[in-house]
C-alpha positions as CSV (number, residue, x, y, z in Angstrom):
1,M,-15.3,-10.0,39.5
2,H,-14.0,-11.3,36.3
3,G,-13.2,-8.1,34.6
4,D,-15.0,-5.1,33.1
5,P,-18.7,-5.8,32.4
6,D,-18.2,-3.9,29.0
7,E,-15.4,-6.2,27.8
8,A,-17.1,-6.9,24.5
9,G,-17.6,-3.2,23.8
10,D,-14.1,-2.5,24.5
11,A,-12.9,-5.2,22.3
12,T,-15.1,-3.8,19.5
13,R,-13.7,-0.4,20.0
14,R,-10.2,-1.6,19.9
15,T,-11.0,-3.6,16.8
16,H,-12.3,-0.5,15.1
17,L,-9.3,1.6,16.0
18,A,-7.0,-1.2,14.7
19,N,-9.0,-1.1,11.5
20,E,-8.4,2.6,11.3
21,R,-4.6,2.2,11.9
22,T,-4.4,-0.5,9.2
23,Y,-6.3,2.0,6.9
24,L,-3.8,4.7,7.6
25,A,-1.0,2.2,7.1
26,W,-2.3,1.4,3.5
27,W,-2.4,5.2,2.8
28,R,1.3,5.7,4.1
29,T,2.4,2.8,1.8
30,G,0.5,4.5,-1.1
31,L,2.1,7.8,-0.3
32,A,5.5,6.3,-0.1
33,S,5.1,4.6,-3.4
34,L,3.9,8.0,-4.9
35,A,7.2,9.7,-3.4
36,V,9.3,6.9,-5.0
37,S,7.6,7.4,-8.4
38,V,8.6,10.9,-8.4
39,G,12.1,10.2,-7.3
40,T,12.5,7.3,-9.8
41,G,10.5,9.0,-12.6
42,K,11.8,12.7,-12.3
43,L,14.6,13.3,-10.1
44,V,17.0,10.3,-10.9
45,P,16.8,11.0,-14.6
46,E,17.7,14.4,-14.1
47,L,20.8,13.5,-12.2
48,T,22.0,10.6,-14.7
49,G,21.6,12.6,-17.8
50,G,21.3,9.4,-19.8
51,V,18.3,7.6,-21.2
52,Q,15.2,8.7,-19.4
53,W,12.4,6.4,-20.6
54,P,13.2,3.3,-18.4
55,F,13.0,5.6,-15.3
56,T,9.7,7.2,-16.4
57,V,8.3,3.7,-16.9
58,A,9.4,2.6,-13.4
59,G,8.1,6.1,-11.9
60,A,4.8,5.5,-13.6
61,G,4.6,2.0,-12.1
62,F,5.3,3.2,-8.7
63,A,2.6,5.8,-9.1
64,L,0.1,3.2,-10.2
65,L,1.0,1.0,-7.3
66,G,0.6,3.9,-4.8
67,I,-2.8,4.7,-6.3
68,A,-3.9,1.0,-6.0
69,F,-2.7,1.1,-2.3
70,I,-4.7,4.2,-1.5
71,A,-7.9,3.0,-3.4
72,Y,-7.6,-0.4,-1.6
73,A,-7.4,1.3,1.7
74,G,-10.8,2.8,1.4
75,M,-12.5,-0.4,0.3
76,R,-10.8,-2.4,2.7
77,H,-11.6,-0.2,5.7
78,R,-15.3,-0.1,4.7
79,R,-15.4,-4.0,4.3
80,V,-13.7,-4.7,7.8
81,R,-15.9,-2.0,9.5
82,D,-19.0,-3.8,8.1
83,A,-17.6,-7.3,9.1
84,I,-16.8,-6.1,12.7
85,A,-20.4,-4.7,12.9
86,R,-21.7,-8.2,11.9
87,G,-19.3,-9.9,14.3
88,E,-17.3,-11.4,11.6
89,F,-13.8,-11.2,10.0
90,E,-13.1,-10.0,6.5
91,H,-10.1,-11.6,4.8
92,P,-8.1,-9.5,2.4
93,D,-8.7,-10.0,-1.3
94,E,-6.1,-12.7,-2.0
95,A,-6.0,-11.8,-5.8
96,F,-5.4,-8.2,-5.2
97,V,-2.8,-8.8,-2.4
98,T,-1.1,-11.1,-4.8
99,A,-1.2,-8.5,-7.6
100,L,0.3,-6.0,-5.3
101,A,3.1,-8.4,-4.4
102,V,3.8,-9.2,-8.1
103,A,3.8,-5.5,-9.0
104,G,6.0,-4.6,-6.3
105,T,8.6,-7.3,-7.0
106,L,8.6,-6.5,-10.7
107,L,9.1,-2.9,-10.0
108,G,11.8,-3.6,-7.5
109,L,13.6,-5.9,-10.2
110,L,13.2,-3.1,-12.8
111,V,14.8,-0.6,-10.3
112,L,17.6,-3.2,-9.6
113,L,18.3,-3.5,-13.4
114,L,18.3,0.4,-13.7
115,V,20.9,0.5,-10.9
116,L,23.0,-2.1,-12.4
117,V,23.1,-0.9,-16.1
118,A,22.1,2.8,-16.1
119,R,24.6,5.6,-16.1
């Protein structure tokens, strides 16, 4: 015998579970961004005692990034689930993924700048 007679069903179940893990990874990333937003926007300015508005801007940016990750998680999860049901593959939205990369890079550069120049 060449394997389990329900190999296709098992593969589909594993694919659904992988989709669920990916959904949760998007959520974890979103929650991490929200935590960074609190640290950057609220905690660090309290510790530095200097100008606060750049930290507030960075914190708000990380909060928006976290919200975007969580919102995309739900949309992506549904699209992939539906594609699996059709026996197809759903590519991520390239424009959105690029926007996330640009936003994360810009926020990272802002934090680097704050680390280098803020007292």
